[in-house]
C-alpha positions in Angstrom: 7.7 -22.7 -19.8 8.1 -19.2 -21.1 6.1 -17.8 -24.0 6.8 -14.4 -25.6 3.5 -12.8 -26.6 5.4 -10.8 -29.2 6.4 -13.9 -31.1 3.1 -15.9 -31.2 0.2 -15.7 -33.7 -2.1 -12.8 -33.3 -5.5 -13.6 -31.6 -4.0 -16.7 -30.0 -6.0 -18.2 -27.2 -4.6 -20.2 -24.3 -6.6 -22.2 -21.7 -5.8 -22.9 -18.1 -7.3 -23.7 -14.7 -5.9 -20.5 -13.2 -4.8 -17.3 -14.9 -2.6 -15.0 -12.7 -2.3 -11.5 -14.0 1.1 -10.1 -12.8 4.4 -11.6 -11.7 5.3 -9.4 -8.7 5.3 -10.7 -5.1 1.6 -11.5 -5.2 1.8 -13.3 -8.6 4.9 -15.2 -7.8 3.6 -16.3 -4.4 0.5 -17.6 -6.1 2.5 -19.4 -8.8 4.8 -21.0 -6.2 1.7 -22.2 -4.2 0.4 -23.8 -7.4 3.7 -25.1 -8.7 3.9 -28.8 -9.6 0.3 -29.5 -8.6 -2.4 -31.1 -10.7 -3.7 -27.9 -12.2 -2.7 -25.8 -15.3 -1.5 -22.3 -14.5 -0.8 -19.3 -16.8 1.0 -16.2 -15.5 0.5 -13.1 -17.6 3.2 -10.4 -17.4 3.1 -7.1 -19.2 6.9 -6.9 -19.6 9.8 -9.3 -20.1 12.8 -10.2 -18.0 14.7 -6.9 -18.6 13.5 -3.4 -18.1 11.7 -1.8 -21.1 11.4 2.0 -20.7 8.7 2.2 -23.4 6.3 0.3 -21.0 6.5 3.1 -18.5 4.0 4.9 -20.8 1.4 2.3 -19.8 1.7 3.5 -16.2 1.2 7.2 -16.9 -1.7 9.1 -15.5 -2.6 12.3 -13.7 -3.1 13.4 -10.1 -5.1 16.1 -8.3 -5.9 17.1 -4.8 -2.8 17.5 -2.6 0.6 17.0 -4.4 1.1 13.2 -5.0 3.4 11.3 -7.3 2.3 10.5 -10.9 0.9 6.9 -11.1 3.8 5.9 -13.3 6.2 6.3 -10.3 7.1 3.2 -8.4 5.6 0.6 -10.7 7.5 -1.7 -13.0 6.2 -3.8 -15.9 8.8 -6.5 -15.8 8.9 -10.1 -14.5 9.3 -9.8 -10.7 7.4 -6.5 -10.6 8.0 -3.5 -8.4 10.8 -5.2 -6.4 13.1 -4.2 -9.3 12.8 -0.7 -7.9 13.4 -1.5 -4.2 16.5 0.2 -2.8 17.0 -0.5 0.9 20.6 -1.6 1.2 20.7 -4.6 3.5 24.4 -5.3 3.1 26.9 -5.9 0.3 26.3 -9.6 0.0 22.5 -9.6 0.4 22.1 -6.4 -1.7 19.0 -4.3 -1.8 15.5 -5.2 -0.7 12.6 -4.0 1.4 11.1 -3.7 4.9 8.7 -6.3 6.1 6.2 -6.4 9.0 2.7 -7.7 9.5 -0.2 -5.3 10.2 -1.0 -5.0 13.9 -4.1 -6.6 15.3 -5.7 -3.2 15.8 -5.3 -2.5 12.1 -7.9 -5.2 11.3 -10.4 -4.0 13.9 -13.4 -1.8 13.6 -12.4 1.4 15.4 -15.4 3.6 16.1 -13.1 6.7 15.9 -11.9 5.7 12.4 -14.7 5.9 9.8 -14.8 3.0 7.3 -12.3 0.9 9.4 -12.6 -2.8 10.0 -11.6 -5.9 8.0 -13.9 -8.9 7.8 -10.9 -11.0 8.9 -8.7 -10.8 12.0 -4.9 -10.8 12.7 -5.4 -14.2 14.4 -6.8 -15.6 11.1 -3.9 -14.1 9.2 -1.2 -15.4 11.5 -0.7 -18.8 9.8 -0.5 -17.1 6.4 2.0 -14.5 7.8 4.1 -17.5 8.8 4.0 -18.8 5.3 4.7 -15.4 3.9 8.0 -15.2 5.9 9.2 -18.3 4.0 8.1 -16.9 0.6 9.9 -13.6 1.1 13.1 -15.2 2.4 13.4 -13.6 5.8 13.6 -14.8 9.4 11.1 -16.4 11.8 7.7 -14.9 12.4 8.9 -12.9 15.4 8.3 -9.1 15.5 8.5 -8.5 19.2 11.9 -7.4 20.5 12.4 -10.3 23.0 13.5 -12.7 20.3 16.1 -10.3 18.9 17.6 -8.9 22.1 21.2 -9.6 23.0 23.8 -7.8 25.1 24.2 -4.2 23.9 21.0 -4.5 21.8 18.0 -3.8 24.0 14.8 -1.8 23.6 14.7 1.7 25.1 12.4 2.0 28.1 10.4 5.2 28.4 8.8 4.3 31.7 5.1 4.7 31.1 4.8 1.8 28.7 2.8 3.9 26.2 5.7 3.9 23.8 6.9 0.4 22.9 9.4 -1.2 20.6 8.8 -3.8 17.9 10.8 -5.0 14.8 11.0 -4.7 11.1 12.7 -7.4 9.0 14.4 -6.8 5.7 14.6 -9.2 2.8 16.4 -9.3 -0.5 14.5 -8.3 -3.7 16.4 -11.1 -5.5 13.8 -13.7 -4.4 11.4 -11.9 -6.8 13.7 -10.4 -9.4 16.3 -13.1 -10.0 15.5 -16.4 -8.3 12.3 -17.4 -10.0 13.4 -20.4 -12.0 11.2 -22.5 -9.8 8.3 -20.9 -11.6 9.7 -20.1 -15.0 11.7 -23.3 -15.6 11.1 -26.1 -13.1 7.3 -26.1 -12.6 5.8 -28.5 -15.1 2.3 -27.0 -14.8 3.1 -23.3 -15.2 3.3 -21.3 -18.4 4.6 -17.7 -18.2 3.4 -15.4 -21.0 5.6 -12.3 -21.2 5.0 -9.0 -23.0 1.3 -9.4 -22.6 -0.5 -6.4 -21.0 -3.9 -7.3 -19.6 -6.6 -4.8 -20.7 -9.8 -6.5 -19.8 -11.3 -9.2 -17.7 -13.9 -11.0 -19.7 -17.0 -12.6 -18.3 -20.0 -14.8 -19.4 -23.1 -13.1 -20.7 -24.6 -12.8 -17.2 -21.5 -11.1 -15.9 -21.3 -13.4 -12.9 -18.4 -15.6 -14.0 -15.0 -14.5 -15.3 -14.1 -16.4 -18.4 -10.6 -15.1 -18.8 -8.4 -12.1 -19.7 -7.8 -10.2 -22.9 -4.2 -8.9 -23.2 -2.2 -7.0 -25.9 1.4 -7.6 -26.9 3.7 -4.8 -27.8 2.2 -4.5 -31.3 -1.3 -4.2 -29.8 -2.2 -7.7 -31.0 -4.7 -9.6 -28.9 -3.8 -12.6 -26.7 -6.5 -14.3 -24.7 -6.4 -16.6 -21.8 -9.5 -18.7 -20.9 -9.5 -19.8 -17.3 -11.6 -21.3 -14.6 -10.2 -18.8 -12.1 -8.7 -15.4 -12.7 -6.5 -13.7 -10.1 -5.5 -10.1 -10.5 -2.1 -9.6 -8.9 -1.1 -6.3 -10.5 -1.1 -3.8 -7.6 -3.6 -1.4 -6.2 -3.8 1.1 -9.1 -3.8 -1.4 -11.9 -6.3 -3.7 -10.2 -8.8 -0.9 -10.0 -8.0 0.2 -13.6 -8.6 -3.3 -15.0 -12.0 -3.6 -13.2 -13.1 -0.2 -14.5 -12.0 -1.0 -18.0 -14.0 -4.3 -18.1 -17.3 -2.9 -19.2 -18.5 -5.4 -21.8 -21.1 -6.9 -19.4 -20.8 -4.4 -16.6 -21.7 -0.8 -17.6 -19.6 0.7 -14.8 -16.9 -1.9 -14.7 -16.7 -5.3 -12.9 -17.4 -5.1 -9.2 -18.4 -1.4 -9.5 -22.2 -1.7 -9.3 -22.1 0.5 -6.3 -19.4 3.0 -7.5 -16.8 1.6 -5.0 -14.0 0.5 -7.3 -11.1 3.0 -7.0 -12.3 4.6 -3.8 -10.5 4.6 -0.4 -7.1 5.1 -1.9 -4.4 5.5 0.7 -0.6 5.6 1.1 1.9 5.9 3.9 2.8 9.6 4.2 6.3 10.1 5.7 7.5 12.6 8.2 11.2 13.3 8.5 13.5 16.2 9.5 12.2 15.9 13.1 15.0 16.3 15.6 15.2 14.7 19.0 17.7 16.3 21.3 18.8 13.7 24.0 19.2 14.7 27.6 22.0 12.1 27.9 24.3 11.2 25.0 24.5 7.7 26.4 21.2 7.0 24.6 23.2 6.6 21.4 25.1 3.6 22.9 21.8 2.2 24.2 19.8 2.5 20.9 21.7 0.0 18.8 18.7 -2.2 18.4 17.2 0.6 16.2 19.9 0.3 13.6 19.4 -1.7 10.3 21.8 -4.5 10.6 22.1 -8.0 9.1 21.2 -11.3 10.6 22.4 -13.9 8.1 20.7 -13.3 4.8 18.2 -10.8 6.0 18.1 -7.6 8.1 16.4 -6.4 11.3 15.7 -3.1 12.9 13.6 -1.9 15.9 11.1 0.9 15.7 8.9 2.7 18.2 5.1 2.6 18.3 2.3 3.5 20.7 0.8 0.3 22.2 -2.7 -0.6 21.1 -4.3 0.5 24.4 -2.8 4.0 24.0 -4.1 4.2 20.4 -7.6 3.3 21.5 -7.6 5.5 24.6 -6.2 8.5 22.6 -8.2 7.6 19.5 -5.2 7.8 17.3 -4.5 6.1 14.0 -1.4 3.9 13.9 2.2 4.9 13.0 5.8 4.2 13.8 8.9 6.1 14.6 12.4 5.2 13.4 15.6 6.7 15.0 18.6 7.8 12.9 21.5 9.3 14.8 23.0 12.5 13.3 25.9 14.8 13.7 24.7 18.4 14.0 25.8 19.6 10.5 23.8 16.8 8.8 20.6 18.5 9.9 21.5 21.8 8.2 19.4 23.0 5.3 22.5 22.9 3.0 23.0 19.2 3.6 19.3 18.4 3.2 19.4 20.1 -0.2 22.5 18.2 -1.1 21.0 14.9 0.0 17.8 15.6 -1.8 19.7 16.2 -5.1 21.8 13.1 -4.5 18.8 10.9 -4.1 17.3 12.4 -7.3 20.4 11.2 -9.2 20.6 7.8 -7.5 17.0 7.0 -8.2 17.2 8.5 -11.8 14.4 11.0 -11.0 13.8 14.4 -12.7 15.1 17.0 -10.2 12.8 19.7 -9.0 13.6 23.1 -7.3 17.2 22.9 -8.5 17.7 26.7 -8.1 16.5 26.6 -4.5 18.7 23.7 -3.6 21.8 25.1 -5.3 21.3 28.5 -3.5 20.8 26.7 -0.2 24.0 24.6 -0.6 26.0 27.8 -1.5 24.6 29.6 1.6 25.5 26.7 3.8 28.9 25.9 2.3 30.5 25.8 5.8 28.3 22.9 6.8 29.1 21.0 3.7 32.8 21.7 4.1 32.7 20.3 7.6 30.9 17.2 6.4 33.4 16.7 3.7 36.2 16.8 6.2 34.4 14.2 8.3 34.1 12.1 5.2 37.8 12.2 4.7 38.4 11.3 8.3 35.9 8.4 8.1 33.6 10.1 10.6 30.6 10.9 8.5 28.1 8.0 8.9 24.6 9.0 7.6 22.1 6.2 8.2 18.7 6.8 6.7 15.7 4.8 5.5 17.7 2.8 3.0 21.0 2.2 4.8 22.1 1.3 8.3 25.3 0.1 10.0 25.9 2.8 12.6 25.7 0.4 15.5 29.1 -1.0 14.4 30.7 2.3 15.3 32.7 2.2 18.6 31.2 4.5 21.2 28.4 6.1 19.1 27.8 8.6 22.0 31.1 10.2 21.3 30.2 10.9 17.7 26.5 11.7 17.4 24.6 14.8 18.6 20.9 14.3 17.9 18.4 11.7 16.5 16.4 12.4 13.3 13.0 10.9 14.0 11.4 9.5 10.9 7.8 8.3 10.9 5.4 6.3 8.7 1.8 7.3 9.1 -1.4 5.4 8.8 -3.9 7.3 6.6 -7.6 7.3 7.3 -9.7 5.6 4.6 -11.7 8.2 2.7 -14.0 7.4 -0.2 -13.2 10.7 -1.9 -9.6 9.7 -2.3 -9.9 7.6 -5.4 -8.6 6.2 -8.7 -10.7 7.0 -11.8 -10.4 6.6 -15.5 -9.8 9.6 -17.7 -10.3 10.2 -21.4 -6.6 10.2 -22.3 -5.4 6.8 -23.4 -2.0 5.0 -23.3 -0.2 3.4 -26.3 -2.5 0.4 -26.1 -5.5 2.6 -26.5 -6.8 2.0 -22.9 -7.8 4.8 -20.7 -5.3 6.2 -18.2 -6.1 6.9 -14.6 -6.3 9.9 -12.3 -5.4 9.6 -8.7 -7.2 12.0 -6.4 -5.4 12.1 -3.0 -5.7 14.4 -0.1 -4.4 14.4 3.5 -7.5 14.6 5.6 -8.3 16.6 8.7 -8.3 13.3 10.7 -4.8 12.6 9.3 -3.6 16.0 10.5 -5.2 15.7 13.9 -3.6 12.3 14.4 -0.1 13.7 13.5 -0.5 16.7 15.9 -1.7 14.7 18.8 0.7 11.8 18.3 3.6 14.3 18.2 2.5 15.8 21.5 2.1 12.4 23.1 5.5 11.2 21.8 7.3 14.3 23.2 5.4 13.8 26.5 6.8 10.3 26.7 10.4 11.6 26.2 9.9 14.3 28.9 8.4 11.8 31.4 11.5 9.6 31.0 13.8 12.7 31.0 15.1 11.3 27.6 15.1 14.5 25.6 13.0 17.1 23.7 11.7 17.3 20.2 11.8 19.9 17.4 9.2 18.9 14.9 9.1 19.8 11.2 6.4 22.4 10.7 4.5 20.3 8.1 2.5 17.2 9.2 4.3 15.2 6.6 7.3 15.8 4.4 6.5 13.2 1.7 3.0 12.3 0.6 4.0 8.8 -0.5 6.1 5.8 0.5 5.2 4.3 -2.9 2.7 2.1 -0.9 -0.5 2.6 -2.8 -3.3 0.9 -0.8 -7.1 0.6 -1.1 -9.3 0.9 -4.3 -10.7 -2.6 -4.2 -11.2 -2.9 -0.5 -12.3 -6.0 1.4 -15.6 -6.1 3.3 -18.9 -8.0 3.7 -21.1 -5.2 2.3 -21.0 -4.6 -1.5 -22.2 -1.1 -0.9 -18.8 -0.2 0.7 -16.4 -2.9 -0.6 -15.3 -4.6 -3.8 -14.1 -8.0 -2.6 -15.3 -10.4 0.2 -13.3 -11.8 3.0 -11.7 -14.3 0.6 -10.6 -11.5 -1.8 -13.2 -12.6 -4.3 -15.0 -9.8 -6.2 -18.6 -9.4 -5.1 -20.9 -10.8 -7.7 -18.3 -12.6 -9.7 -17.7 -16.1 -8.3 -14.2 -16.9 -9.6 -12.4 -13.5 -9.8 -9.9 -12.8 -7.1 -7.7 -9.8 -6.3 -4.3 -10.3 -4.7 -2.9 -6.8 -4.0 -2.8 -4.1 -1.4 -6.0 -2.8 -3.1 -8.0 -5.1 -0.9 -6.8 -3.5 2.4 -9.6 -2.0 4.3 -7.2 0.2 6.3 -3.5 0.8 5.7 -1.7 0.5 9.1 1.8 1.8 8.8 3.7 -1.4 7.8 5.0 -1.9 4.3 2.2 -3.8 2.6 4.2 -6.5 0.8 4.2 -9.1 3.7 0.4 -8.8 4.0 0.0 -9.0 0.2 2.0 -12.2 0.2 0.1 -13.7 3.1 -3.2 -12.9 1.4 -2.0 -14.4 -1.8 -1.2 -17.7 0.0 -4.7 -17.5 1.5 -6.2 -17.1 -2.0 -4.2 -20.0 -3.3 -5.8 -22.2 -0.5 -9.3 -21.1 -1.5 -8.7 -21.8 -5.2 -7.2 -25.2 -4.5 -10.1 -26.0 -2.2 -12.5 -25.0 -4.9 -10.8 -27.1 -7.5 -10.9 -30.0 -5.0 -8.5 -32.2 -7.1 -5.5 -30.4 -5.6 -4.2 -32.2 -2.5 -3.1 -30.4 0.7 0.6 -29.9 0.4 3.3 -27.8 2.0 3.6 -24.6 0.0 6.5 -24.2 -2.3 8.8 -21.7 -0.8 10.8 -19.2 -2.8 13.9 -20.5 -4.7 17.0 -20.4 -2.6 19.1 -17.4 -3.1 
């Protein structure tokens, strides 16, 4: 059932066993786990089923520290959530989607050389939930080693020492979140979806130890309340922290913030690109097809390079991965990079920056662009990048490509000074906006420098090639993967939620978002968020007791 908060009586109150705030991957996973079971569920969504530009103002905030995107970027108040903004092209039939991979076992471990690292759960405990997550997100089997995916002509590269190893990404369509949700909105007899209702406060009893529900506002700033036995915040890392900090009626500093931890340990996955690998033997382009994004039925797969966990421990490195994109020489010119930067700005409807610089650079390098234009006319201008693959279909890639561009995603060290805080400025609902303080730490820089040296050493040991690294340790501060702010742990002095994602000191308030990550790893966070959401659903069902053990409801078929 769908209820539009803009059309109901002001000050309406609804009651439910479970109130889920947010309808993105976390919220929809929870709803699907609860669907058609003997409990009453309400899903609160700030937007509707179509995009509403006016709601972007509710995401606005400020940033300081090192340059970092405004908090409005990458978030979508619409049923289905952030996946509406996903843009990795899998193929023409599957459409656009996102990368998926689990966190590595080492990401969950306490690493003495990484301050504040260590989750209160292990990868082994997460494995059954990762398997369930695969079904929810609509991708292949829970197989991320290369063995399962190898076939003639598609084998992992061998660098001899074993320090540098290969593993897989999988790619799934965003439609499982943005289009195919009728199992929740129409078919589930126990779920009500309330759209156009922006949560602004979690309400508690007088003692502040039990959440009683959520206060929300419709687009006319009229109040809608949901009273619930369990409240689950599934609104993402930034908004989860914001809601806790805004909920001050019974908690002076905000719910869960008795030790000033809410909002801290903010992280992302900085990106490094424009790094050039010059192969010793061009045959490597024929041998590297496993590293192309290609389709496998209704999902995609692609290999990546990482250092094995023994090497990470021995060298005391944080985690990261390297993705290979073959290039013709002219594509690495400054002129083309300026052209491509401007093109992405248009494609993603962003406000262009440094326009004068990019135009001058393109004019100066007109000969490179002219050559690329000629290749385009000849059908010889493939340009695979993070959002598009297909180069492995080209006959004899070694006859076409000259170099690899090496792209990397970086794990960032958890740092309590990187944080989300409330500011005095308010949004159209009258609620305080947030500031994101983000800096690339000395440990982050050290890891990049030493990882680069080790990576190049592996290439040289295998006589595979040499590297020309971009002078900056990262070329983009954000992969739009906000992480941290409501971190998981056993000690309320340094964490916000416990091992079950329940807020310390509030016995029925859960957080289902990347905010609970104690460390970030390098993998896109969505698969882990979905797995944690399924795990929360099990805890809630066990607490309610009257819900029988059943096979989880998978995403609607696409």
